[in-house]
mmCIF file of the N, C-alpha and C atoms, coordinates in Angstrom:
data_MODEL
# 
_entry.id   MODEL 
# 
loop_
_atom_site.group_PDB 
_atom_site.id 
_atom_site.type_symbol 
_atom_site.label_atom_id 
_atom_site.label_alt_id 
_atom_site.label_comp_id 
_atom_site.label_asym_id 
_atom_site.label_entity_id 
_atom_site.label_seq_id 
_atom_site.pdbx_PDB_ins_code 
_atom_site.Cartn_x 
_atom_site.Cartn_y 
_atom_site.Cartn_z 
_atom_site.occupancy 
_atom_site.B_iso_or_equiv 
_atom_site.pdbx_formal_charge 
_atom_site.auth_seq_id 
_atom_site.auth_comp_id 
_atom_site.auth_asym_id 
_atom_site.auth_atom_id 
_atom_site.pdbx_PDB_model_num 
ATOM 1   N N  . MET A 1 1  ? 55.766 -29.550 9.951   1.00 0.00 ? 1  MET A N  1 
ATOM 2   C CA . MET A 1 1  ? 55.518 -28.785 8.453   1.00 0.00 ? 1  MET A CA 1 
ATOM 3   C C  . MET A 1 1  ? 55.295 -30.349 7.825   1.00 0.00 ? 1  MET A C  1 
ATOM 4   N N  . ARG A 1 2  ? 54.867 -30.360 6.575   1.00 0.00 ? 2  ARG A N  1 
ATOM 5   C CA . ARG A 1 2  ? 54.370 -31.565 6.033   1.00 0.00 ? 2  ARG A CA 1 
ATOM 6   C C  . ARG A 1 2  ? 54.760 -31.051 4.538   1.00 0.00 ? 2  ARG A C  1 
ATOM 7   N N  . ALA A 1 3  ? 55.555 -31.464 3.761   1.00 0.00 ? 3  ALA A N  1 
ATOM 8   C CA . ALA A 1 3  ? 55.738 -30.711 2.721   1.00 0.00 ? 3  ALA A CA 1 
ATOM 9   C C  . ALA A 1 3  ? 55.237 -31.723 1.333   1.00 0.00 ? 3  ALA A C  1 
ATOM 10  N N  . ARG A 1 4  ? 54.056 -31.852 0.915   1.00 0.00 ? 4  ARG A N  1 
ATOM 11  C CA . ARG A 1 4  ? 53.753 -32.501 -0.083  1.00 0.00 ? 4  ARG A CA 1 
ATOM 12  C C  . ARG A 1 4  ? 54.079 -32.278 -1.679  1.00 0.00 ? 4  ARG A C  1 
ATOM 13  N N  . GLY A 1 5  ? 54.617 -33.343 -2.592  1.00 0.00 ? 5  GLY A N  1 
ATOM 14  C CA . GLY A 1 5  ? 55.039 -33.253 -3.934  1.00 0.00 ? 5  GLY A CA 1 
ATOM 15  C C  . GLY A 1 5  ? 56.363 -32.577 -3.959  1.00 0.00 ? 5  GLY A C  1 
ATOM 16  N N  . SER A 1 6  ? 57.149 -32.169 -3.060  1.00 0.00 ? 6  SER A N  1 
ATOM 17  C CA . SER A 1 6  ? 58.421 -31.816 -3.372  1.00 0.00 ? 6  SER A CA 1 
ATOM 18  C C  . SER A 1 6  ? 59.237 -32.749 -4.080  1.00 0.00 ? 6  SER A C  1 
ATOM 19  N N  . HIS A 1 7  ? 59.469 -31.528 -5.596  1.00 0.00 ? 7  HIS A N  1 
ATOM 20  C CA . HIS A 1 7  ? 60.453 -31.978 -6.157  1.00 0.00 ? 7  HIS A CA 1 
ATOM 21  C C  . HIS A 1 7  ? 62.008 -31.527 -6.359  1.00 0.00 ? 7  HIS A C  1 
ATOM 22  N N  . ARG A 1 8  ? 62.894 -32.111 -6.821  1.00 0.00 ? 8  ARG A N  1 
ATOM 23  C CA . ARG A 1 8  ? 63.966 -31.221 -7.422  1.00 0.00 ? 8  ARG A CA 1 
ATOM 24  C C  . ARG A 1 8  ? 64.376 -31.979 -9.158  1.00 0.00 ? 8  ARG A C  1 
ATOM 25  N N  . GLY A 1 9  ? 64.008 -30.804 -9.756  1.00 0.00 ? 9  GLY A N  1 
ATOM 26  C CA . GLY A 1 9  ? 64.241 -31.076 -11.096 1.00 0.00 ? 9  GLY A CA 1 
ATOM 27  C C  . GLY A 1 9  ? 65.571 -30.822 -11.683 1.00 0.00 ? 9  GLY A C  1 
ATOM 28  N N  . PRO A 1 10 ? 65.505 -30.393 -12.977 1.00 0.00 ? 10 PRO A N  1 
ATOM 29  C CA . PRO A 1 10 ? 67.215 -30.233 -13.748 1.00 0.00 ? 10 PRO A CA 1 
ATOM 30  C C  . PRO A 1 10 ? 67.249 -28.379 -13.422 1.00 0.00 ? 10 PRO A C  1 
ATOM 31  N N  . ASP A 1 11 ? 68.536 -28.562 -13.365 1.00 0.00 ? 11 ASP A N  1 
ATOM 32  C CA . ASP A 1 11 ? 68.693 -26.608 -13.406 1.00 0.00 ? 11 ASP A CA 1 
ATOM 33  C C  . ASP A 1 11 ? 68.544 -26.277 -12.005 1.00 0.00 ? 11 ASP A C  1 
ATOM 34  N N  . GLY A 1 12 ? 68.778 -27.009 -11.070 1.00 0.00 ? 12 GLY A N  1 
ATOM 35  C CA . GLY A 1 12 ? 68.504 -26.355 -9.830  1.00 0.00 ? 12 GLY A CA 1 
ATOM 36  C C  . GLY A 1 12 ? 66.814 -26.040 -9.450  1.00 0.00 ? 12 GLY A C  1 
ATOM 37  N N  . LEU A 1 13 ? 65.943 -26.347 -10.075 1.00 0.00 ? 13 LEU A N  1 
ATOM 38  C CA . LEU A 1 13 ? 64.620 -26.396 -9.982  1.00 0.00 ? 13 LEU A CA 1 
ATOM 39  C C  . LEU A 1 13 ? 63.856 -26.982 -8.957  1.00 0.00 ? 13 LEU A C  1 
ATOM 40  N N  . SER A 1 14 ? 63.633 -26.341 -7.504  1.00 0.00 ? 14 SER A N  1 
ATOM 41  C CA . SER A 1 14 ? 62.730 -27.188 -6.665  1.00 0.00 ? 14 SER A CA 1 
ATOM 42  C C  . SER A 1 14 ? 61.469 -26.619 -6.462  1.00 0.00 ? 14 SER A C  1 
ATOM 43  N N  . VAL A 1 15 ? 60.528 -27.371 -6.351  1.00 0.00 ? 15 VAL A N  1 
ATOM 44  C CA . VAL A 1 15 ? 59.117 -27.524 -6.092  1.00 0.00 ? 15 VAL A CA 1 
ATOM 45  C C  . VAL A 1 15 ? 58.517 -28.268 -4.643  1.00 0.00 ? 15 VAL A C  1 
ATOM 46  N N  . HIS A 1 16 ? 58.312 -27.124 -3.923  1.00 0.00 ? 16 HIS A N  1 
ATOM 47  C CA . HIS A 1 16 ? 57.743 -27.870 -2.627  1.00 0.00 ? 16 HIS A CA 1 
ATOM 48  C C  . HIS A 1 16 ? 56.389 -27.008 -2.607  1.00 0.00 ? 16 HIS A C  1 
ATOM 49  N N  . VAL A 1 17 ? 55.344 -28.218 -2.147  1.00 0.00 ? 17 VAL A N  1 
ATOM 50  C CA . VAL A 1 17 ? 53.748 -27.820 -1.910  1.00 0.00 ? 17 VAL A CA 1 
ATOM 51  C C  . VAL A 1 17 ? 53.607 -28.381 -0.479  1.00 0.00 ? 17 VAL A C  1 
ATOM 52  N N  . VAL A 1 18 ? 53.211 -27.013 0.460   1.00 0.00 ? 18 VAL A N  1 
ATOM 53  C CA . VAL A 1 18 ? 53.180 -27.174 1.830   1.00 0.00 ? 18 VAL A CA 1 
ATOM 54  C C  . VAL A 1 18 ? 51.737 -26.566 2.489   1.00 0.00 ? 18 VAL A C  1 
ATOM 55  N N  . VAL A 1 19 ? 51.245 -27.987 2.837   1.00 0.00 ? 19 VAL A N  1 
ATOM 56  C CA . VAL A 1 19 ? 49.799 -27.787 3.247   1.00 0.00 ? 19 VAL A CA 1 
ATOM 57  C C  . VAL A 1 19 ? 49.833 -27.252 4.641   1.00 0.00 ? 19 VAL A C  1 
ATOM 58  N N  . SER A 1 20 ? 49.244 -26.040 4.805   1.00 0.00 ? 20 SER A N  1 
ATOM 59  C CA . SER A 1 20 ? 49.300 -25.909 6.411   1.00 0.00 ? 20 SER A CA 1 
ATOM 60  C C  . SER A 1 20 ? 48.234 -26.403 7.431   1.00 0.00 ? 20 SER A C  1 
ATOM 61  N N  . ALA A 1 21 ? 47.189 -26.396 6.573   1.00 0.00 ? 21 ALA A N  1 
ATOM 62  C CA . ALA A 1 21 ? 46.121 -27.467 7.456   1.00 0.00 ? 21 ALA A CA 1 
ATOM 63  C C  . ALA A 1 21 ? 46.738 -28.953 7.930   1.00 0.00 ? 21 ALA A C  1 
ATOM 64  N N  . GLU A 1 22 ? 47.680 -29.350 7.430   1.00 0.00 ? 22 GLU A N  1 
ATOM 65  C CA . GLU A 1 22 ? 48.368 -30.938 7.844   1.00 0.00 ? 22 GLU A CA 1 
ATOM 66  C C  . GLU A 1 22 ? 49.708 -30.324 8.625   1.00 0.00 ? 22 GLU A C  1 
ATOM 67  N N  . GLY A 1 23 ? 49.728 -29.460 9.057   1.00 0.00 ? 23 GLY A N  1 
ATOM 68  C CA . GLY A 1 23 ? 51.343 -29.250 9.885   1.00 0.00 ? 23 GLY A CA 1 
ATOM 69  C C  . GLY A 1 23 ? 51.585 -27.713 10.180  1.00 0.00 ? 23 GLY A C  1 
ATOM 70  N N  . PRO A 1 24 ? 52.499 -26.998 10.837  1.00 0.00 ? 24 PRO A N  1 
ATOM 71  C CA . PRO A 1 24 ? 52.894 -25.802 10.832  1.00 0.00 ? 24 PRO A CA 1 
ATOM 72  C C  . PRO A 1 24 ? 52.497 -25.253 10.070  1.00 0.00 ? 24 PRO A C  1 
ATOM 73  N N  . ARG A 1 25 ? 52.332 -23.837 9.589   1.00 0.00 ? 25 ARG A N  1 
ATOM 74  C CA . ARG A 1 25 ? 52.639 -23.084 8.753   1.00 0.00 ? 25 ARG A CA 1 
ATOM 75  C C  . ARG A 1 25 ? 54.102 -22.699 8.229   1.00 0.00 ? 25 ARG A C  1 
ATOM 76  N N  . LEU A 1 26 ? 54.178 -22.848 7.072   1.00 0.00 ? 26 LEU A N  1 
ATOM 77  C CA . LEU A 1 26 ? 55.664 -21.865 6.580   1.00 0.00 ? 26 LEU A CA 1 
ATOM 78  C C  . LEU A 1 26 ? 55.831 -20.537 6.881   1.00 0.00 ? 26 LEU A C  1 
ATOM 79  N N  . ASN A 1 27 ? 57.236 -20.879 7.232   1.00 0.00 ? 27 ASN A N  1 
ATOM 80  C CA . ASN A 1 27 ? 58.031 -19.461 7.668   1.00 0.00 ? 27 ASN A CA 1 
ATOM 81  C C  . ASN A 1 27 ? 59.402 -19.532 6.932   1.00 0.00 ? 27 ASN A C  1 
ATOM 82  N N  . ALA A 1 28 ? 60.043 -18.736 7.052   1.00 0.00 ? 28 ALA A N  1 
ATOM 83  C CA . ALA A 1 28 ? 61.620 -18.057 6.449   1.00 0.00 ? 28 ALA A CA 1 
ATOM 84  C C  . ALA A 1 28 ? 61.960 -18.927 7.175   1.00 0.00 ? 28 ALA A C  1 
ATOM 85  N N  . GLU A 1 29 ? 62.407 -19.550 8.191   1.00 0.00 ? 29 GLU A N  1 
ATOM 86  C CA . GLU A 1 29 ? 63.630 -20.609 8.961   1.00 0.00 ? 29 GLU A CA 1 
ATOM 87  C C  . GLU A 1 29 ? 63.008 -21.807 8.233   1.00 0.00 ? 29 GLU A C  1 
ATOM 88  N N  . ARG A 1 30 ? 61.606 -22.324 7.887   1.00 0.00 ? 30 ARG A N  1 
ATOM 89  C CA . ARG A 1 30 ? 61.305 -23.614 7.390   1.00 0.00 ? 30 ARG A CA 1 
ATOM 90  C C  . ARG A 1 30 ? 61.737 -23.406 5.721   1.00 0.00 ? 30 ARG A C  1 
ATOM 91  N N  . LEU A 1 31 ? 61.574 -22.451 5.275   1.00 0.00 ? 31 LEU A N  1 
ATOM 92  C CA . LEU A 1 31 ? 61.978 -22.146 4.166   1.00 0.00 ? 31 LEU A CA 1 
ATOM 93  C C  . LEU A 1 31 ? 63.492 -22.505 3.850   1.00 0.00 ? 31 LEU A C  1 
ATOM 94  N N  . ALA A 1 32 ? 63.934 -21.896 4.647   1.00 0.00 ? 32 ALA A N  1 
ATOM 95  C CA . ALA A 1 32 ? 65.374 -21.997 4.577   1.00 0.00 ? 32 ALA A CA 1 
ATOM 96  C C  . ALA A 1 32 ? 65.980 -23.367 4.370   1.00 0.00 ? 32 ALA A C  1 
ATOM 97  N N  . ARG A 1 33 ? 65.239 -23.899 5.553   1.00 0.00 ? 33 ARG A N  1 
ATOM 98  C CA . ARG A 1 33 ? 66.030 -25.494 5.517   1.00 0.00 ? 33 ARG A CA 1 
ATOM 99  C C  . ARG A 1 33 ? 65.419 -26.295 4.718   1.00 0.00 ? 33 ARG A C  1 
ATOM 100 N N  . LEU A 1 34 ? 64.447 -26.126 3.611   1.00 0.00 ? 34 LEU A N  1 
ATOM 101 C CA . LEU A 1 34 ? 64.093 -26.766 2.849   1.00 0.00 ? 34 LEU A CA 1 
ATOM 102 C C  . LEU A 1 34 ? 64.824 -26.720 1.729   1.00 0.00 ? 34 LEU A C  1 
ATOM 103 N N  . GLU A 1 35 ? 65.829 -25.867 1.374   1.00 0.00 ? 35 GLU A N  1 
ATOM 104 C CA . GLU A 1 35 ? 66.706 -25.754 0.353   1.00 0.00 ? 35 GLU A CA 1 
ATOM 105 C C  . GLU A 1 35 ? 68.302 -25.610 0.610   1.00 0.00 ? 35 GLU A C  1 
ATOM 106 N N  . PRO A 1 36 ? 69.161 -26.898 0.071   1.00 0.00 ? 36 PRO A N  1 
ATOM 107 C CA . PRO A 1 36 ? 70.266 -26.909 0.160   1.00 0.00 ? 36 PRO A CA 1 
ATOM 108 C C  . PRO A 1 36 ? 71.129 -25.683 -0.377  1.00 0.00 ? 36 PRO A C  1 
ATOM 109 N N  . PHE A 1 37 ? 70.827 -25.030 -0.828  1.00 0.00 ? 37 PHE A N  1 
ATOM 110 C CA . PHE A 1 37 ? 71.594 -23.938 -1.486  1.00 0.00 ? 37 PHE A CA 1 
ATOM 111 C C  . PHE A 1 37 ? 71.259 -22.385 -0.709  1.00 0.00 ? 37 PHE A C  1 
ATOM 112 N N  . ALA A 1 38 ? 72.076 -21.515 -0.952  1.00 0.00 ? 38 ALA A N  1 
ATOM 113 C CA . ALA A 1 38 ? 71.729 -19.940 -0.362  1.00 0.00 ? 38 ALA A CA 1 
ATOM 114 C C  . ALA A 1 38 ? 70.946 -19.634 -1.123  1.00 0.00 ? 38 ALA A C  1 
ATOM 115 N N  . LEU A 1 39 ? 69.765 -19.125 -0.311  1.00 0.00 ? 39 LEU A N  1 
ATOM 116 C CA . LEU A 1 39 ? 68.596 -18.523 -1.165  1.00 0.00 ? 39 LEU A CA 1 
ATOM 117 C C  . LEU A 1 39 ? 69.084 -16.982 -1.309  1.00 0.00 ? 39 LEU A C  1 
ATOM 118 N N  . PRO A 1 40 ? 69.971 -16.333 -1.337  1.00 0.00 ? 40 PRO A N  1 
ATOM 119 C CA . PRO A 1 40 ? 70.410 -14.739 -2.024  1.00 0.00 ? 40 PRO A CA 1 
ATOM 120 C C  . PRO A 1 40 ? 70.912 -14.840 -3.365  1.00 0.00 ? 40 PRO A C  1 
ATOM 121 N N  . GLY A 1 41 ? 71.069 -16.030 -3.745  1.00 0.00 ? 41 GLY A N  1 
ATOM 122 C CA . GLY A 1 41 ? 71.424 -16.134 -5.546  1.00 0.00 ? 41 GLY A CA 1 
ATOM 123 C C  . GLY A 1 41 ? 70.000 -16.909 -6.004  1.00 0.00 ? 41 GLY A C  1 
ATOM 124 N N  . ALA A 1 42 ? 68.837 -17.085 -5.268  1.00 0.00 ? 42 ALA A N  1 
ATOM 125 C CA . ALA A 1 42 ? 67.944 -17.907 -6.242  1.00 0.00 ? 42 ALA A CA 1 
ATOM 126 C C  . ALA A 1 42 ? 66.713 -16.989 -6.459  1.00 0.00 ? 42 ALA A C  1 
ATOM 127 N N  . ASP A 1 43 ? 65.885 -17.693 -7.271  1.00 0.00 ? 43 ASP A N  1 
ATOM 128 C CA . ASP A 1 43 ? 64.834 -16.466 -7.658  1.00 0.00 ? 43 ASP A CA 1 
ATOM 129 C C  . ASP A 1 43 ? 63.196 -17.871 -6.828  1.00 0.00 ? 43 ASP A C  1 
ATOM 130 N N  . LEU A 1 44 ? 62.745 -16.760 -6.024  1.00 0.00 ? 44 LEU A N  1 
ATOM 131 C CA . LEU A 1 44 ? 61.448 -17.677 -5.460  1.00 0.00 ? 44 LEU A CA 1 
ATOM 132 C C  . LEU A 1 44 ? 60.228 -17.210 -5.612  1.00 0.00 ? 44 LEU A C  1 
ATOM 133 N N  . PHE A 1 45 ? 59.328 -18.114 -6.467  1.00 0.00 ? 45 PHE A N  1 
ATOM 134 C CA . PHE A 1 45 ? 57.987 -18.259 -6.773  1.00 0.00 ? 45 PHE A CA 1 
ATOM 135 C C  . PHE A 1 45 ? 57.059 -18.684 -5.611  1.00 0.00 ? 45 PHE A C  1 
ATOM 136 N N  . TYR A 1 46 ? 56.224 -17.764 -5.579  1.00 0.00 ? 46 TYR A N  1 
ATOM 137 C CA . TYR A 1 46 ? 55.115 -17.780 -4.518  1.00 0.00 ? 46 TYR A CA 1 
ATOM 138 C C  . TYR A 1 46 ? 53.878 -17.549 -4.655  1.00 0.00 ? 46 TYR A C  1 
ATOM 139 N N  . CYS A 1 47 ? 53.317 -18.787 -4.462  1.00 0.00 ? 47 CYS A N  1 
ATOM 140 C CA . CYS A 1 47 ? 51.766 -18.638 -4.235  1.00 0.00 ? 47 CYS A CA 1 
ATOM 141 C C  . CYS A 1 47 ? 51.144 -18.831 -3.062  1.00 0.00 ? 47 CYS A C  1 
ATOM 142 N N  . GLY A 1 48 ? 50.351 -17.543 -2.567  1.00 0.00 ? 48 GLY A N  1 
ATOM 143 C CA . GLY A 1 48 ? 49.628 -17.997 -1.565  1.00 0.00 ? 48 GLY A CA 1 
ATOM 144 C C  . GLY A 1 48 ? 48.922 -16.277 -0.762  1.00 0.00 ? 48 GLY A C  1 
ATOM 145 N N  . PRO A 1 49 ? 48.695 -16.221 0.585   1.00 0.00 ? 49 PRO A N  1 
ATOM 146 C CA . PRO A 1 49 ? 48.412 -14.600 0.920   1.00 0.00 ? 49 PRO A CA 1 
ATOM 147 C C  . PRO A 1 49 ? 49.342 -13.723 1.163   1.00 0.00 ? 49 PRO A C  1 
ATOM 148 N N  . ALA A 1 50 ? 48.961 -12.851 0.749   1.00 0.00 ? 50 ALA A N  1 
ATOM 149 C CA . ALA A 1 50 ? 49.839 -11.498 0.852   1.00 0.00 ? 50 ALA A CA 1 
ATOM 150 C C  . ALA A 1 50 ? 50.714 -11.479 2.188   1.00 0.00 ? 50 ALA A C  1 
ATOM 151 N N  . GLY A 1 51 ? 50.052 -11.620 3.046   1.00 0.00 ? 51 GLY A N  1 
ATOM 152 C CA . GLY A 1 51 ? 50.505 -11.359 4.248   1.00 0.00 ? 51 GLY A CA 1 
ATOM 153 C C  . GLY A 1 51 ? 51.839 -12.519 5.130   1.00 0.00 ? 51 GLY A C  1 
ATOM 154 N N  . LEU A 1 52 ? 51.349 -13.884 4.289   1.00 0.00 ? 52 LEU A N  1 
ATOM 155 C CA . LEU A 1 52 ? 52.337 -14.558 4.524   1.00 0.00 ? 52 LEU A CA 1 
ATOM 156 C C  . LEU A 1 52 ? 53.731 -14.266 3.863   1.00 0.00 ? 52 LEU A C  1 
ATOM 157 N N  . ARG A 1 53 ? 53.290 -14.156 2.489   1.00 0.00 ? 53 ARG A N  1 
ATOM 158 C CA . ARG A 1 53 ? 54.573 -14.278 1.588   1.00 0.00 ? 53 ARG A CA 1 
ATOM 159 C C  . ARG A 1 53 ? 55.208 -12.297 2.765   1.00 0.00 ? 53 ARG A C  1 
ATOM 160 N N  . ASP A 1 54 ? 54.690 -11.596 2.777   1.00 0.00 ? 54 ASP A N  1 
ATOM 161 C CA . ASP A 1 54 ? 55.448 -10.402 3.456   1.00 0.00 ? 54 ASP A CA 1 
ATOM 162 C C  . ASP A 1 54 ? 56.096 -10.707 4.912   1.00 0.00 ? 54 ASP A C  1 
ATOM 163 N N  . ALA A 1 55 ? 55.347 -11.726 5.685   1.00 0.00 ? 55 ALA A N  1 
ATOM 164 C CA . ALA A 1 55 ? 56.193 -12.115 6.867   1.00 0.00 ? 55 ALA A CA 1 
ATOM 165 C C  . ALA A 1 55 ? 56.966 -12.986 6.758   1.00 0.00 ? 55 ALA A C  1 
ATOM 166 N N  . ILE A 1 56 ? 57.234 -14.153 5.451   1.00 0.00 ? 56 ILE A N  1 
ATOM 167 C CA . ILE A 1 56 ? 58.110 -14.842 5.025   1.00 0.00 ? 56 ILE A CA 1 
ATOM 168 C C  . ILE A 1 56 ? 59.350 -13.901 4.479   1.00 0.00 ? 56 ILE A C  1 
ATOM 169 N N  . LEU A 1 57 ? 59.290 -13.092 3.507   1.00 0.00 ? 57 LEU A N  1 
ATOM 170 C CA . LEU A 1 57 ? 60.060 -12.057 2.944   1.00 0.00 ? 57 LEU A CA 1 
ATOM 171 C C  . LEU A 1 57 ? 60.905 -11.435 4.161   1.00 0.00 ? 57 LEU A C  1 
ATOM 172 N N  . ALA A 1 58 ? 60.277 -10.977 5.393   1.00 0.00 ? 58 ALA A N  1 
ATOM 173 C CA . ALA A 1 58 ? 60.570 -10.004 6.181   1.00 0.00 ? 58 ALA A CA 1 
ATOM 174 C C  . ALA A 1 58 ? 61.737 -11.266 7.098   1.00 0.00 ? 58 ALA A C  1 
ATOM 175 N N  . GLY A 1 59 ? 60.830 -12.265 7.215   1.00 0.00 ? 59 GLY A N  1 
ATOM 176 C CA . GLY A 1 59 ? 62.164 -13.285 7.891   1.00 0.00 ? 59 GLY A CA 1 
ATOM 177 C C  . GLY A 1 59 ? 63.014 -13.670 7.171   1.00 0.00 ? 59 GLY A C  1 
ATOM 178 N N  . LEU A 1 60 ? 63.282 -13.741 6.285   1.00 0.00 ? 60 LEU A N  1 
ATOM 179 C CA . LEU A 1 60 ? 64.596 -14.153 5.320   1.00 0.00 ? 60 LEU A CA 1 
ATOM 180 C C  . LEU A 1 60 ? 65.545 -12.774 5.000   1.00 0.00 ? 60 LEU A C  1 
ATOM 181 N N  . LYS A 1 61 ? 64.928 -11.550 5.105   1.00 0.00 ? 61 LYS A N  1 
ATOM 182 C CA . LYS A 1 61 ? 65.678 -10.266 5.443   1.00 0.00 ? 61 LYS A CA 1 
ATOM 183 C C  . LYS A 1 61 ? 66.338 -10.514 6.699   1.00 0.00 ? 61 LYS A C  1 
ATOM 184 N N  . THR A 1 62 ? 66.058 -10.691 7.808   1.00 0.00 ? 62 THR A N  1 
ATOM 185 C CA . THR A 1 62 ? 66.440 -10.724 9.105   1.00 0.00 ? 62 THR A CA 1 
ATOM 186 C C  . THR A 1 62 ? 67.483 -11.784 8.859   1.00 0.00 ? 62 THR A C  1 
ATOM 187 N N  . MET A 1 63 ? 67.259 -12.901 8.117   1.00 0.00 ? 63 MET A N  1 
ATOM 188 C CA . MET A 1 63 ? 68.597 -14.150 8.431   1.00 0.00 ? 63 MET A CA 1 
ATOM 189 C C  . MET A 1 63 ? 69.842 -13.654 7.463   1.00 0.00 ? 63 MET A C  1 
ATOM 190 N N  . GLY A 1 64 ? 69.503 -12.672 6.786   1.00 0.00 ? 64 GLY A N  1 
ATOM 191 C CA . GLY A 1 64 ? 70.449 -12.479 5.786   1.00 0.00 ? 64 GLY A CA 1 
ATOM 192 C C  . GLY A 1 64 ? 70.135 -13.440 4.582   1.00 0.00 ? 64 GLY A C  1 
ATOM 193 N N  . GLN A 1 65 ? 69.163 -13.564 4.014   1.00 0.00 ? 65 GLN A N  1 
ATOM 194 C CA . GLN A 1 65 ? 68.563 -14.852 3.065   1.00 0.00 ? 65 GLN A CA 1 
ATOM 195 C C  . GLN A 1 65 ? 67.792 -14.244 1.903   1.00 0.00 ? 65 GLN A C  1 
ATOM 196 N N  . SER A 1 66 ? 67.909 -13.030 1.812   1.00 0.00 ? 66 SER A N  1 
ATOM 197 C CA . SER A 1 66 ? 66.602 -12.221 0.405   1.00 0.00 ? 66 SER A CA 1 
ATOM 198 C C  . SER A 1 66 ? 66.721 -13.158 -0.787  1.00 0.00 ? 66 SER A C  1 
ATOM 199 N N  . PRO A 1 67 ? 66.168 -13.511 -1.108  1.00 0.00 ? 67 PRO A N  1 
ATOM 200 C CA . PRO A 1 67 ? 65.907 -13.881 -2.481  1.00 0.00 ? 67 PRO A CA 1 
ATOM 201 C C  . PRO A 1 67 ? 66.444 -12.922 -3.403  1.00 0.00 ? 67 PRO A C  1 
ATOM 202 N N  . ARG A 1 68 ? 67.289 -13.383 -4.542  1.00 0.00 ? 68 ARG A N  1 
ATOM 203 C CA . ARG A 1 68 ? 67.670 -12.536 -5.765  1.00 0.00 ? 68 ARG A CA 1 
ATOM 204 C C  . ARG A 1 68 ? 66.353 -11.916 -6.232  1.00 0.00 ? 68 ARG A C  1 
ATOM 205 N N  . ARG A 1 69 ? 65.032 -12.672 -6.467  1.00 0.00 ? 69 ARG A N  1 
ATOM 206 C CA . ARG A 1 69 ? 63.847 -12.202 -7.178  1.00 0.00 ? 69 ARG A CA 1 
ATOM 207 C C  . ARG A 1 69 ? 62.937 -12.843 -6.525  1.00 0.00 ? 69 ARG A C  1 
ATOM 208 N N  . VAL A 1 70 ? 61.784 -12.450 -6.497  1.00 0.00 ? 70 VAL A N  1 
ATOM 209 C CA . VAL A 1 70 ? 60.485 -12.888 -5.941  1.00 0.00 ? 70 VAL A CA 1 
ATOM 210 C C  . VAL A 1 70 ? 59.420 -12.752 -7.156  1.00 0.00 ? 70 VAL A C  1 
ATOM 211 N N  . HIS A 1 71 ? 58.810 -13.647 -7.254  1.00 0.00 ? 71 HIS A N  1 
ATOM 212 C CA . HIS A 1 71 ? 57.894 -13.819 -8.428  1.00 0.00 ? 71 HIS A CA 1 
ATOM 213 C C  . HIS A 1 71 ? 56.501 -13.931 -7.643  1.00 0.00 ? 71 HIS A C  1 
ATOM 214 N N  . ALA A 1 72 ? 55.503 -13.556 -7.136  1.00 0.00 ? 72 ALA A N  1 
ATOM 215 C CA . ALA A 1 72 ? 54.263 -13.878 -6.753  1.00 0.00 ? 72 ALA A CA 1 
ATOM 216 C C  . ALA A 1 72 ? 53.294 -14.060 -7.123  1.00 0.00 ? 72 ALA A C  1 
ATOM 217 N N  . GLU A 1 73 ? 52.043 -14.802 -6.859  1.00 0.00 ? 73 GLU A N  1 
ATOM 218 C CA . GLU A 1 73 ? 50.788 -14.788 -7.111  1.00 0.00 ? 73 GLU A CA 1 
ATOM 219 C C  . GLU A 1 73 ? 49.959 -14.872 -5.799  1.00 0.00 ? 73 GLU A C  1 
ATOM 220 N N  . ALA A 1 74 ? 49.188 -13.662 -5.633  1.00 0.00 ? 74 ALA A N  1 
ATOM 221 C CA . ALA A 1 74 ? 48.798 -13.589 -4.163  1.00 0.00 ? 74 ALA A CA 1 
ATOM 222 C C  . ALA A 1 74 ? 47.397 -14.398 -3.975  1.00 0.00 ? 74 ALA A C  1 
ATOM 223 N N  . PHE A 1 75 ? 46.548 -14.523 -3.415  1.00 0.00 ? 75 PHE A N  1 
ATOM 224 C CA . PHE A 1 75 ? 45.437 -14.971 -3.489  1.00 0.00 ? 75 PHE A CA 1 
ATOM 225 C C  . PHE A 1 75 ? 45.078 -14.719 -1.915  1.00 0.00 ? 75 PHE A C  1 
ATOM 226 N N  . GLU A 1 76 ? 43.743 -14.658 -1.391  1.00 0.00 ? 76 GLU A N  1 
ATOM 227 C CA . GLU A 1 76 ? 43.320 -14.976 0.139   1.00 0.00 ? 76 GLU A CA 1 
ATOM 228 C C  . GLU A 1 76 ? 41.981 -15.576 -0.281  1.00 0.00 ? 76 GLU A C  1 
ATOM 229 N N  . LEU A 1 77 ? 41.907 -16.792 0.858   1.00 0.00 ? 77 LEU A N  1 
ATOM 230 C CA . LEU A 1 77 ? 40.651 -17.693 0.987   1.00 0.00 ? 77 LEU A CA 1 
ATOM 231 C C  . LEU A 1 77 ? 39.707 -17.156 1.909   1.00 0.00 ? 77 LEU A C  1 
ATOM 232 N N  . ARG A 1 78 ? 38.548 -16.831 1.321   1.00 0.00 ? 78 ARG A N  1 
ATOM 233 C CA . ARG A 1 78 ? 37.619 -15.999 2.241   1.00 0.00 ? 78 ARG A CA 1 
ATOM 234 C C  . ARG A 1 78 ? 36.381 -17.235 2.705   1.00 0.00 ? 78 ARG A C  1 
# 
């Protein structure tokens, strides 16, 4: 996976842009490894296809890493 534009800002904000065309797709395990903190206390902001979001959230739940809140912008490329 190649993360482009990763940034850690003030107040614990981190931003990762993952381009699937440049490497493996994002999944729950990769998302959990990107962050140095436990996801259960975090707010997750997501922009992408609804199916990928659902798969990531299901994987995080299985891992016991469900975020506190999820804010999503869904879109599909056609």
